[in-house]
N, C-alpha and C positions, 0 to 999 in steps of 0.2 A: 513653649511646646513646638511652635513652628521652626525655631532654630535647631531643636533636637532632631526634627524630621529632616531638615537640610543636612545635618551632620551625618546621620545614618545613611541617607541617600548618597552622599558623597563617598563614604567609605565603600559602599557597594560598587559605585561607578569606578573608583580608583582600581579596585580589584579587576575590573574588566578593561582597564585603560591601555593595556598592551604591555608587552615584554620590554622592560627598560632596565638600564644599567647605571646606577642602582635605582631602587624605588624609594621615594620619600613620601610618607603619608603626612598630610597636615591636618591635625585633628581640630584645631581651632580655626574654623573657616571664616569667622568674622562676618563683616557685612557682605551682602550678596552683590556680586559684580553683574551688571546688566548690559554692559556695552564693551566693545573692544577698546575703546578709548580710555577706559578705566583700568585696563591692564598695564601696570607700570613695570616695564622690563628693559633691560639694557643688554647689549652685546658689545664687549670690548676686546679688541685684539691685543695680545702681548707683543710688544715691540722689542727688537733686537738690533742694535746699531742703526736705528732709524727705519728698519724694514718691518713690515707687518708679517708676523710669523703665523704658523699653522695652529697656534694655540689660542683659543677664544674663551674668555670668561663670560658666562651667561648668568643673569641675576634677575630675579623677579621678587617685588615687594608686595604684590597684591595678594589677597586671600584667595588663591586658587591652587589647584594642583597643575604642575608644569610637566609638559613632555616637549623636549627639544630634539630636533633632528637635523642632520646635514644631508639627508636623503640616503645615507648609507648606514649609520649607526644612530640609535635612539637612547636618550637619557631622561629619566624622570627625577627632577630635582628643581628646587627654586634657586639653587646656587651651585654651579659646577663648572668644570673646564671641559671643553670640547676640543678634541685634536682632529683637525681637518687633514684629508689624505693626499690632496693634490694642490698644486699651485693654481693661481688664477681666481677669477670672480665666481663665487658661489653663494648659495642662500642657506641660512639657518632659519628653520621655522619653529615657532613656538605655538603649541596648541595648549591653551589654558582651559581647565575644567572648572567651572563655577560651582557654587554649593548646590544649585538646583539642577545640575547636570548639563547646563548650557556650555557648549564649546566655543571659544574664540581663538582666531588664528592671526598670528603676526609674523611677518617675514622680515628678515634682516639680511641685507647683502654685505658681503665682506670680500676683500681681495687679498689673497695670500701671495706675498712676494718671497718669503723665505721659509723653507722646510726645515726649521730650526729644531723641531721636536720630532723624534723618530716615530714612524708608524710601522705596522707589520708589513714586511716586504711582500707578503703574498698578494696584497691588493694590487701592487704594481705588477707582479708576475702574471696574475690572472687578467687584469684590466688595463695594463699600461697607464696612460695618463687619463683614462676615462673609458676607453673602449678598445678591446683587443680581439683579433680574430685568431682562432686556432683551427688547424686543418690536420689531416693525416700526415704522419711522419713519412719520410722518403723511403725508408725500409723497415722491415719487421714491425709493422704498425699495429697488428691485431693477432691475438691467438690465446692459447691457454698454457698452463704450466703448473708447477707445485706451489706450496705455500711459502717457499723460500726463494723462488725465482724473482728476478728483478725486471721482468718483462716476458713476452711470449717465448716459450722454451720448447714446448712439445709439438703443438700444431701452430705453425707460424705463417702469417699472411703478409705479403708485400702489397704495395699499392695496386699492382696489376691484378691481384686476386680480390681486392676489397669490393669492387662494384658487384661482382657475381654473388658474393657472400652477403653483403649488407644491402640487398634490395629484394624485392619479391616478398613471398611468405606473408603478404598483407602488412608488411612493415614499411616505414619511411625509407626512401631511397638515400641511405646514408653512406653511399660509397664515395668514390672520387668526385669532387665538385661540391660536396657537402661541407658545411663549416659550423663553427660555434663561435658566437660573439658574446664575450663577458663584458657586461656594462657595469661600471662602478655605481652610478646613480641608480639607486633602488636595488643594487646587487641582483641584476637581471642576467639571465642567460637565454640568448636567442639561438635556437638550433635551426639552420636552414639546410634542407635536404637538397639533393642534386636536381630534383624536379621543381624546385622553387617553392615548395611548401615549407612553412615554418611553425614553430612553437615557441612560446615565450614563457619562462618560468623564473624561479628565484634560485639563487645558490648561496651557500654559506660554507665556511671552512672552519675547522677546529684543529690547530696544530698541536694541541695537547692530547688528542684523542689517537694514540699510537697503538696499533694492534700488536706489533712486535718490534722491539727495538733493534735497529740494524736493518729492518725490512721496510717498514712504512714510516712516514714523517708526519702524518695527519689524516684527517677525514675530510672529504668533500661531499656535501649533501645538496640535493636538488629537490625542488617541488614543482609539479606541473610540466616538467620536461626531464630529459636525461641526455647523456653524452651520445655522440655519433656511434650508432650500432650498439648501443648499451643494452643488449638483449641476451638472455641465456639461451643459446641455441640447443642445449641439451634438456631444456625444461619444456614441458607441455605448454603450448601457447606462447612460447618465446618470452617468458616472464622478464620484465625490465627491472633494473635496479634503481634505487633512489640515492644510495650511499656508495661511495667509492673510497678505498684507501688511496692515499697519495704516496706513490712510491718514489717519485722524483719530481721536482719542479724548480725551474729557474726562468729567466726571461725568454728562453727560446725552446724549451723542451718540457713536456708533461707526460708522465707515466702514471697510469691509474690502474688499480686492480680491484677485483671483487670476487669473493668466494661464490662458487656455483651454488645454486639453490639445492636444498636438501632432496634426496639423500646424498648427493655427490659432495665431494669436499675439495676438488681441485679449484684452480683460480683462472679467471679470464683477465687479460691485460690489454690495455689500449695505450698507444704511443702517438702523441701529437706534437706538432711544431707550431710555433708562432708564425703567422703570415705577415 
């Protein structure tokens, strides 16, 4: 009866364990793990020509539910492969959920010498090798247009106009001197306004979420923060967006768009450069 209780409790906790890719439920929890020393897990790097690559095999044989993370992506499995996104020393963390709901944590340090296995290039575009700063573009950096434009087209602001527009109105001072720092670890975005105030939130991207082929290439989403001057100046209260269509993105340039809040249908556009 006690074992049945533990099994039911585990299934409930696994459902709340977090968003993972993919989720693996272990129905036979076996003996109860009571200490981190009882968690038998290994992390093994795949070698190529003697170099440690960015592909890592993680494996756990203990009767626990496993959540692995490299501080960027999370995987729920007892046996899977983790693709690391940058070179250098980094930590893979295992969170093991025992049958009674107790969590145990183990850290494994690995060093990547070779980026043998491909990673989505957008991580590098946004975050460089770990952290990257984005600021306003040199020209035509903000404005609005139609749903087929690839940047500001109707009302166009240059840097000399930005500070007057993107300050005051009880909004952050997001004009010249403000910046956005995209941080790979934890997928954080830190927005620093020209007055030195800052907000920290999370970002994510989905390059399969294309609103219109030939116009956008993906979707960029934020929580607890938003981009510089990411407010609808035609909406009551200057409503902020949390999702933006990615119009263009490479190592040096980023163009984002967002449809104006109802009932209007035109678009706002932002153009940034890497600092």
